[in-house]
C-alpha positions as CSV (number, residue, x, y, z in Angstrom):
1,M,0.7,25.6,8.4
2,F,2.5,25.3,5.1
3,K,3.1,28.4,3.0
4,K,3.7,26.7,-0.4
5,I,2.9,23.1,-1.6
6,L,4.4,21.6,-4.8
7,I,2.0,19.1,-6.4
8,A,3.9,16.2,-7.9
9,N,1.1,15.1,-10.2
10,R,-1.2,16.1,-13.1
11,G,-4.8,16.1,-14.3
12,E,-7.8,16.1,-12.0
13,I,-6.0,15.2,-8.8
14,A,-3.6,18.1,-9.3
15,L,-6.6,20.4,-9.7
16,R,-8.3,18.9,-6.6
17,I,-5.2,19.6,-4.5
18,I,-4.8,23.1,-5.9
19,R,-8.4,24.0,-4.9
20,A,-7.8,22.7,-1.4
21,C,-4.7,24.9,-1.2
22,K,-6.6,28.0,-2.4
23,E,-9.2,27.5,0.3
24,M,-6.5,27.2,2.9
25,S,-4.6,30.3,1.6
26,I,-1.6,28.1,0.7
27,K,0.4,28.8,-2.5
28,S,0.3,26.0,-5.0
29,V,3.0,24.9,-7.4
30,A,2.2,22.8,-10.4
31,V,4.6,20.8,-12.6
32,Y,3.9,19.8,-16.2
33,S,5.4,17.8,-19.0
34,E,5.5,18.7,-22.7
35,A,2.1,16.9,-23.3
36,D,0.5,18.8,-20.4
37,K,1.8,22.3,-21.1
38,T,-1.7,23.7,-21.7
39,S,-3.5,21.5,-19.2
40,P,-5.9,23.2,-16.7
41,H,-3.8,22.4,-13.6
42,T,-1.0,24.6,-15.0
43,K,-3.4,27.6,-15.2
44,Y,-5.1,27.3,-11.9
45,A,-1.9,26.9,-9.8
46,D,-0.2,30.0,-8.4
47,E,3.0,28.8,-10.1
48,A,3.7,26.2,-12.8
49,Y,7.0,24.8,-14.0
50,Y,8.1,22.6,-16.9
51,I,9.4,19.3,-15.6
52,G,10.4,17.4,-18.7
53,E,9.4,15.6,-21.8
54,S,6.0,13.7,-22.2
55,P,7.1,10.2,-21.0
56,S,6.5,9.9,-17.2
57,S,10.1,8.7,-16.7
58,E,11.4,12.0,-18.0
59,S,8.9,14.2,-16.1
60,Y,6.5,13.2,-13.4
61,L,8.7,10.2,-12.3
62,N,12.0,12.2,-12.3
63,Q,12.6,12.2,-8.5
64,N,15.7,14.4,-8.6
65,K,14.0,17.1,-10.7
66,I,10.9,17.3,-8.5
67,I,12.8,17.5,-5.2
68,A,15.3,20.1,-6.7
69,L,12.4,22.2,-8.0
70,A,10.6,22.1,-4.6
71,K,13.8,23.4,-3.0
72,Q,14.3,26.0,-5.7
73,V,10.8,27.5,-5.4
74,G,10.7,27.4,-1.6
75,A,8.0,24.8,-1.3
76,D,7.8,23.5,2.3
77,A,5.7,20.4,1.4
78,I,5.1,18.0,-1.5
79,H,1.7,16.4,-2.2
80,P,1.9,13.4,-4.5
81,G,-1.8,12.9,-5.3
82,Y,-2.2,9.2,-6.3
83,G,-0.1,7.2,-8.7
84,F,3.4,8.2,-9.7
85,F,5.4,8.7,-6.5
86,S,2.5,8.5,-4.0
87,E,3.5,5.0,-2.7
88,N,7.2,5.1,-3.5
89,A,9.0,4.6,-0.2
90,A,12.4,5.6,-1.7
91,F,11.0,8.9,-3.0
92,I,9.3,9.6,0.3
93,K,12.5,8.9,2.2
94,E,14.4,11.4,-0.1
95,V,11.7,14.0,0.6
96,E,12.1,13.5,4.3
97,L,15.9,13.8,4.1
98,S,15.5,17.0,2.1
99,G,13.7,18.7,5.0
100,I,10.5,19.1,2.9
101,T,7.3,17.6,4.3
102,F,5.7,14.7,2.4
103,I,1.9,15.0,2.6
104,G,1.2,11.4,3.2
105,P,2.5,8.6,5.4
106,S,6.0,8.0,6.5
107,S,8.5,6.1,4.3
108,S,8.7,3.3,6.9
109,S,4.9,2.7,6.8
110,V,4.9,2.7,3.0
111,M,7.8,0.3,3.0
112,M,6.1,-2.1,5.4
113,M,2.8,-2.2,3.5
114,G,4.4,-2.0,0.0
115,S,5.5,-5.6,0.0
116,K,2.3,-7.7,-0.2
117,T,4.0,-10.6,1.6
118,A,5.4,-8.4,4.4
119,A,2.0,-6.8,4.8
120,R,0.3,-10.2,5.1
121,Q,2.8,-11.2,7.8
122,L,2.1,-8.0,9.7
123,M,-1.6,-8.5,9.5
124,Q,-1.4,-12.1,10.6
125,K,0.6,-11.0,13.7
126,N,-2.0,-8.3,14.5
127,N,-5.0,-10.6,14.2
128,V,-6.3,-9.2,11.0
129,S,-7.7,-12.0,8.8
130,I,-5.8,-12.7,5.6
131,V,-6.7,-14.9,2.6
132,P,-5.2,-18.4,3.1
133,G,-1.9,-18.7,1.4
134,T,1.8,-17.8,1.8
135,T,3.2,-14.9,3.7
136,S,6.6,-15.2,1.9
137,P,7.5,-15.3,-1.8
138,V,7.5,-18.7,-3.4
139,S,11.1,-19.7,-4.3
140,S,10.4,-22.4,-6.9
141,V,7.9,-24.2,-9.0
142,E,8.3,-27.3,-6.8
143,E,7.6,-25.4,-3.6
144,G,4.6,-23.7,-5.2
145,L,3.1,-27.0,-6.3
146,V,3.3,-28.4,-2.8
147,I,1.6,-25.2,-1.4
148,A,-1.1,-25.1,-4.0
149,D,-1.9,-28.8,-3.6
150,K,-2.3,-28.2,0.2
151,I,-4.4,-25.0,-0.2
152,G,-6.6,-26.5,-2.9
153,Y,-7.4,-25.2,-6.3
154,P,-8.3,-22.7,-7.6
155,V,-5.4,-20.5,-6.4
156,L,-4.0,-17.0,-7.3
157,L,-0.4,-16.2,-8.0
158,K,0.3,-12.5,-7.2
159,A,3.2,-10.2,-7.5
160,A,4.7,-9.5,-4.1
161,A,5.7,-6.0,-5.0
162,G,2.8,-4.9,-7.1
163,G,-0.9,-4.5,-7.6
164,G,-3.6,-3.6,-10.2
165,G,-3.7,-7.1,-11.5
166,K,-0.2,-7.0,-12.9
167,G,1.6,-10.4,-12.4
168,M,-1.7,-12.0,-11.2
169,K,-2.6,-15.4,-12.5
170,L,-5.7,-17.6,-11.7
171,I,-4.8,-21.3,-11.7
172,S,-7.7,-23.7,-11.8
173,S,-5.7,-27.0,-11.8
174,R,-2.3,-28.5,-11.2
175,N,-1.7,-28.8,-14.9
176,E,-1.7,-25.0,-15.3
177,F,0.8,-24.2,-12.5
178,V,4.2,-24.4,-14.2
179,S,3.4,-22.1,-17.1
180,S,1.4,-19.7,-15.0
181,F,4.2,-19.5,-12.4
182,E,6.8,-18.6,-15.0
183,S,4.4,-16.1,-16.7
184,A,3.6,-14.4,-13.4
185,K,7.3,-14.0,-12.5
186,R,8.0,-12.4,-15.9
187,E,5.2,-9.9,-15.5
188,A,6.2,-9.1,-12.0
189,L,9.7,-8.4,-13.1
190,K,8.6,-6.3,-16.0
191,F,6.2,-4.1,-14.0
192,F,7.8,-3.9,-10.6
193,A,11.5,-4.8,-11.1
194,D,10.9,-7.7,-8.7
195,D,9.9,-11.2,-9.8
196,S,8.8,-12.3,-6.4
197,V,5.3,-14.0,-6.3
198,Y,3.2,-15.5,-3.6
199,I,0.1,-17.8,-3.5
200,E,-3.4,-17.1,-2.2
201,K,-6.5,-19.2,-2.1
202,Y,-8.9,-17.9,-4.8
203,I,-12.0,-16.7,-3.1
204,E,-14.9,-17.3,-5.5
205,D,-17.3,-14.5,-6.3
206,P,-16.1,-12.1,-3.6
207,R,-16.9,-8.5,-3.1
208,H,-14.1,-5.9,-3.0
209,I,-14.8,-3.7,0.1
210,E,-12.4,-1.0,1.3
211,V,-12.3,1.1,4.4
212,Q,-11.1,4.7,4.4
213,I,-8.9,5.3,7.5
214,F,-7.2,8.4,8.8
215,G,-4.5,8.8,11.4
216,D,-2.5,11.7,12.8
217,K,1.0,12.0,14.2
218,H,-0.4,12.0,17.8
219,G,-1.8,8.5,17.7
220,N,-5.4,9.3,16.9
221,Y,-7.2,7.0,14.4
222,V,-10.7,7.1,12.8
223,H,-12.4,5.2,10.0
224,I,-14.6,7.0,7.5
225,F,-16.8,4.0,6.7
226,E,-16.5,1.6,3.7
227,R,-16.7,1.8,0.0
228,E,-18.0,-0.8,-2.4
229,C,-15.5,-1.3,-5.2
230,S,-16.6,-4.6,-6.8
231,I,-17.5,-3.2,-10.3
232,Q,-14.1,-3.8,-12.0
233,R,-12.7,-4.6,-15.4
234,R,-9.4,-6.4,-15.5
235,H,-8.9,-5.6,-11.8
236,Q,-9.4,-1.9,-12.4
237,K,-12.4,-0.2,-10.7
238,I,-15.1,1.4,-12.9
239,I,-17.9,2.4,-10.5
240,E,-17.5,2.8,-6.7
241,E,-20.1,3.6,-4.1
242,A,-20.4,4.4,-0.4
243,P,-21.6,2.9,1.7
244,S,-21.8,-0.7,0.5
245,S,-25.4,-2.0,0.2
246,F,-24.1,-5.4,1.1
247,V,-22.5,-4.4,4.5
248,N,-24.8,-4.3,7.5
249,D,-24.1,-2.4,10.7
250,K,-22.7,-5.5,12.5
251,T,-20.3,-6.3,9.6
252,R,-19.4,-2.6,9.3
253,E,-18.4,-2.5,13.0
254,K,-16.1,-5.6,12.5
255,I,-14.5,-4.5,9.2
256,T,-13.8,-0.9,10.3
257,R,-12.3,-2.2,13.5
258,A,-10.0,-4.5,11.6
259,A,-9.0,-1.6,9.3
260,I,-7.9,0.6,12.2
261,N,-6.0,-2.3,13.7
262,A,-4.2,-2.7,10.4
263,A,-3.3,1.0,10.3
264,K,-2.0,0.9,13.9
265,A,0.1,-2.1,13.1
266,C,2.3,-0.1,10.8
267,G,2.3,3.2,12.7
268,Y,0.3,4.8,10.0
269,Y,-0.7,8.5,9.7
270,N,-2.5,10.5,7.1
271,A,-5.1,9.1,4.6
272,G,-5.0,5.4,3.8
273,T,-7.2,2.7,2.6
274,I,-7.4,-0.9,3.8
275,E,-8.8,-3.2,1.1
276,F,-10.6,-6.5,1.9
277,L,-12.2,-9.4,0.0
278,M,-15.6,-10.3,1.4
279,D,-17.3,-13.6,0.6
280,R,-21.0,-14.4,0.3
281,N,-21.2,-15.1,4.1
282,S,-19.8,-11.6,4.9
283,D,-16.5,-13.1,6.1
284,F,-13.7,-10.7,5.1
285,Y,-10.0,-11.0,4.4
286,F,-7.2,-8.4,4.2
287,L,-6.2,-7.8,0.6
288,E,-3.7,-4.9,0.7
289,M,-3.3,-1.3,2.0
290,N,-3.2,1.7,-0.3
291,T,-0.9,4.1,1.4
292,R,-2.3,7.2,-0.2
293,L,-5.4,9.1,-1.2
294,Q,-7.7,6.9,-3.4
295,V,-9.1,7.9,-6.8
296,E,-12.5,7.2,-5.4
297,H,-12.2,9.4,-2.3
298,P,-15.1,11.7,-3.5
299,V,-17.8,9.1,-2.6
300,T,-16.5,9.1,1.0
301,E,-16.4,12.9,1.0
302,M,-20.0,13.1,-0.2
303,I,-21.4,10.8,2.5
304,S,-19.3,12.3,5.4
305,G,-19.1,16.0,4.6
306,L,-15.4,15.9,5.0
307,D,-12.6,17.4,2.8
308,L,-10.0,14.6,2.8
309,V,-7.3,16.6,1.0
310,K,-7.6,19.5,3.5
311,E,-7.3,17.0,6.3
312,Q,-4.2,15.4,4.6
313,I,-2.6,18.8,4.7
314,N,-3.7,19.5,8.2
315,V,-2.3,16.2,9.5
316,A,1.0,16.6,7.5
317,A,1.5,19.9,9.2
318,G,1.6,18.1,12.5
319,N,-1.9,19.0,13.7
320,K,-4.4,16.6,15.3
321,L,-7.3,15.2,13.3
322,S,-10.0,17.9,13.2
323,F,-12.7,15.4,14.0
324,N,-13.2,12.2,16.0
325,Q,-15.1,9.0,15.4
326,D,-18.2,10.2,17.2
327,D,-18.4,13.2,14.8
328,L,-18.9,11.0,11.8
329,K,-22.2,9.8,10.5
330,I,-23.2,8.2,7.1
331,N,-25.3,10.8,5.3
332,G,-27.1,9.3,2.2
333,H,-25.4,7.4,-0.6
334,S,-22.9,8.2,-3.3
335,F,-21.6,6.7,-6.6
336,E,-18.5,7.5,-8.6
337,A,-18.2,6.6,-12.3
338,R,-14.8,6.8,-14.0
339,I,-15.0,8.3,-17.4
340,Y,-12.2,6.9,-19.5
341,A,-11.0,7.7,-23.1
342,E,-11.3,4.1,-24.3
343,D,-13.5,2.2,-26.7
344,P,-15.7,-0.5,-25.1
345,E,-16.6,-1.8,-28.6
346,N,-13.0,-2.3,-29.5
347,S,-11.4,-4.3,-26.7
348,F,-11.3,-1.1,-24.6
349,L,-8.4,0.3,-26.6
350,P,-7.3,3.8,-25.5
351,S,-8.7,6.7,-27.5
352,T,-6.4,9.7,-28.0
353,G,-7.0,13.1,-29.6
354,K,-8.3,16.6,-28.9
355,L,-11.5,17.2,-27.0
356,L,-13.7,18.9,-29.6
357,E,-16.5,19.2,-27.0
358,F,-16.5,18.8,-23.3
359,Q,-19.6,19.7,-21.4
360,I,-20.0,18.4,-17.9
361,P,-23.3,17.6,-16.1
362,S,-24.5,19.6,-13.1
363,G,-27.6,19.9,-10.9
364,P,-28.5,18.6,-7.4
365,G,-26.1,16.0,-5.9
366,I,-23.6,16.0,-8.9
367,R,-19.9,16.6,-8.7
368,V,-17.4,16.3,-11.5
369,D,-13.6,16.1,-11.0
370,A,-11.9,16.6,-14.4
371,G,-8.4,17.5,-15.4
372,F,-9.4,18.5,-19.0
373,S,-11.5,21.1,-20.8
374,R,-12.7,21.6,-24.3
375,G,-9.6,21.8,-26.6
376,S,-7.5,19.6,-24.2
377,L,-5.4,16.9,-25.7
378,I,-5.8,13.3,-24.5
379,S,-2.4,11.8,-25.0
380,L,-1.1,8.3,-25.1
381,Y,1.5,8.9,-22.4
382,Y,-0.8,8.7,-19.3
383,D,-3.7,6.9,-17.8
384,P,-6.8,7.5,-20.0
385,L,-9.0,8.8,-17.1
386,I,-10.8,11.9,-18.3
387,A,-13.0,12.7,-15.4
388,K,-14.7,11.3,-12.3
389,L,-18.5,11.7,-12.1
390,T,-19.9,11.5,-8.5
391,A,-23.6,11.5,-7.6
392,W,-25.1,11.8,-4.2
393,G,-28.7,11.0,-3.0
394,K,-30.5,10.6,0.2
395,N,-30.6,6.8,-0.5
396,R,-29.0,4.4,-3.1
397,D,-32.0,4.6,-5.5
398,E,-31.9,8.4,-5.7
399,A,-28.1,8.5,-6.0
400,L,-28.3,6.0,-8.9
401,E,-31.0,7.9,-10.7
402,R,-28.9,11.1,-10.4
403,L,-25.8,9.2,-11.8
404,K,-27.8,8.0,-14.8
405,R,-29.2,11.5,-15.4
406,A,-25.7,13.0,-15.2
407,L,-24.2,10.3,-17.6
408,D,-26.9,11.3,-20.1
409,E,-25.9,15.0,-19.7
410,F,-22.1,14.4,-20.2
411,Q,-21.2,15.5,-23.7
412,I,-17.7,14.5,-25.0
413,A,-16.6,14.7,-28.7
414,G,-13.2,14.0,-30.2
415,V,-12.4,10.8,-28.4
416,T,-14.4,7.6,-27.7
417,T,-15.3,7.1,-24.1
418,N,-16.7,4.3,-21.9
419,I,-19.9,6.3,-21.1
420,S,-22.0,3.8,-23.0
421,L,-20.8,0.9,-20.8
422,L,-21.4,3.0,-17.6
423,K,-25.0,3.5,-18.7
424,E,-25.4,-0.2,-19.4
425,I,-24.1,-1.0,-15.9
426,C,-26.5,1.5,-14.3
427,N,-29.5,0.0,-16.1
428,N,-28.5,-3.6,-15.3
429,E,-31.1,-5.2,-13.1
430,N,-28.6,-7.0,-10.9
431,F,-26.6,-3.9,-10.4
432,R,-29.7,-1.9,-9.5
433,K,-30.6,-4.5,-6.9
434,G,-27.0,-4.6,-5.5
435,K,-26.6,-8.2,-6.6
436,F,-23.0,-8.3,-7.9
437,D,-19.4,-9.3,-7.1
438,I,-16.0,-8.6,-8.6
439,N,-16.9,-10.9,-11.6
440,F,-19.9,-8.8,-12.5
441,I,-18.5,-7.4,-15.7
442,G,-17.3,-10.8,-16.9
443,K,-20.7,-12.3,-16.1
444,E,-23.1,-9.6,-17.3
445,F,-21.0,-8.3,-20.3
446,A,-19.3,-11.5,-21.4
447,G,-19.8,-10.4,-25.0
448,G,-18.5,-6.9,-24.3
449,S,-20.4,-3.7,-24.2
450,Q,-23.3,-3.4,-26.6
451,G,-22.5,0.2,-27.1
452,S,-24.7,2.3,-29.3
453,N,-24.8,2.8,-33.0
454,T,-24.5,6.4,-34.0
455,T,-28.1,7.7,-34.6
456,S,-29.2,10.4,-37.0
457,D,-29.8,12.7,-34.1
458,E,-26.2,12.2,-32.9
459,I,-24.9,12.8,-36.5
460,E,-26.9,16.0,-36.5
461,I,-25.4,17.1,-33.1
462,A,-21.9,16.3,-34.4
463,A,-22.6,18.5,-37.5
464,V,-23.6,21.3,-35.2
465,I,-20.4,20.9,-33.2
466,I,-18.3,21.0,-36.4
467,T,-20.2,24.0,-37.7
468,S,-19.6,25.8,-34.4
469,L,-15.9,25.1,-34.6
470,L,-15.7,26.4,-38.1
471,K,-17.4,29.6,-37.2
472,S,-15.5,30.3,-34.0
473,R,-12.1,28.7,-33.9
474,S,-11.0,26.5,-36.7
475,T,-10.8,26.2,-40.5
476,A,-12.4,23.3,-42.3
477,S,-9.1,21.7,-42.9
478,E,-8.1,22.1,-39.3
479,V,-11.3,20.4,-38.1
480,K,-10.9,17.6,-40.6
481,N,-7.3,17.1,-39.5
482,I,-8.2,17.0,-35.9
483,I,-10.9,14.3,-36.4
484,S,-8.7,12.4,-38.9
485,D,-5.9,12.3,-36.3
486,N,-8.3,10.7,-33.9
487,N,-9.4,8.1,-36.4
488,N,-12.9,9.4,-36.0
489,W,-13.5,11.0,-39.4
490,G,-16.7,9.7,-40.7
491,R,-17.8,8.2,-37.4
492,L,-17.6,11.0,-34.9
493,R,-18.9,9.8,-31.6
494,Y,-20.9,12.2,-29.4
495,E,-21.5,10.7,-26.0
């Protein structure tokens, strides 16, 4: 087993990995940027080192600094978390060549699945259903028009090297093709340094279902059931759940078998996720593979009783999976809600500033993964995710009620959050009945989140917070400056 692991990440996922290391008696090494110098992950790790200025390109995305530091401190493994270098085949290759173990898949597997077109070709060869469309980049507008006419509108243009909705264009008619094609290529080049795009048939009103898979270096594979990830805004997940209320036992058997076949096709090991689109008839199509640990892994842990981060470390060390398929059973139901520092009433613009208050919920079935605490600074340099709230229950109804209760308990002041939107979703009748698809937010909240006007009670609570700050930590001018800097003076939100 490893003696020391460097964590090439920040925030809640860095803390998550540090905790797993502590339980396995492995030394943990944190890295931090200027903006994160007082972040909780720097305090909980056994060692913490400054890696560069606040912009990611000068710190968390500085490949040479991270590998050099790992060698310097004697780390025998690097865990990438998610984001940053977690799916960067070039970085993984450099780690492999350095003699340090990368806690994740091989660089060759990541390279195979990193190109969306190459991945589609591979799936097609291994009898995994793909959405009708091209398996190679489209070279010209003329070629694209011929293909789109043949497939039939609507179609999607997608970046071959990317994801997350970047470089994606929905084309409803032939008249839209030329301008959308040029726009998609510009976006793809901007975000992924590769302007290659391909065409897929647009599946109307699908569900986004993903399967958690795990493989080891000895050829053993398991699935850990599916997750429902259809509640999205601009192609970014907001609420996930496991298992999916839409997937029955027969469909689960089919989709999990397809997921394992996909993993075997690229010689995959460690944690990974196979993502599918599922239509209203429960027919499913390969979308992409995330060659890393997912943000939403807690819902799978809650229904399976597994610790996926510990298992990642175990497999990376060369050991066999510590469980087999027959050991796994679905136990209850789980939801995860992502708490973002953004304003649902103002086009979801990011909200930055200091957390004047940060009290997390607790109680039966509740888990909170957070990378911040009271006094932490939410900066403009990184993803605005503050925390992940996970709720478990013996069935979907109980899990949802616990999620609602926990959202009510969450207390955050100093920045605006999306908690009001999350509450609205949980109270939506169609969501409660499981009647939704990936267009749910657009359909149900076409006019945006209704939010909530600040009530007299909330103003009184805010006053109590400020009074407490004045007595214990800050002068009046400091408190006013903090709130003024956040553009919240006179309209302090308490959610």
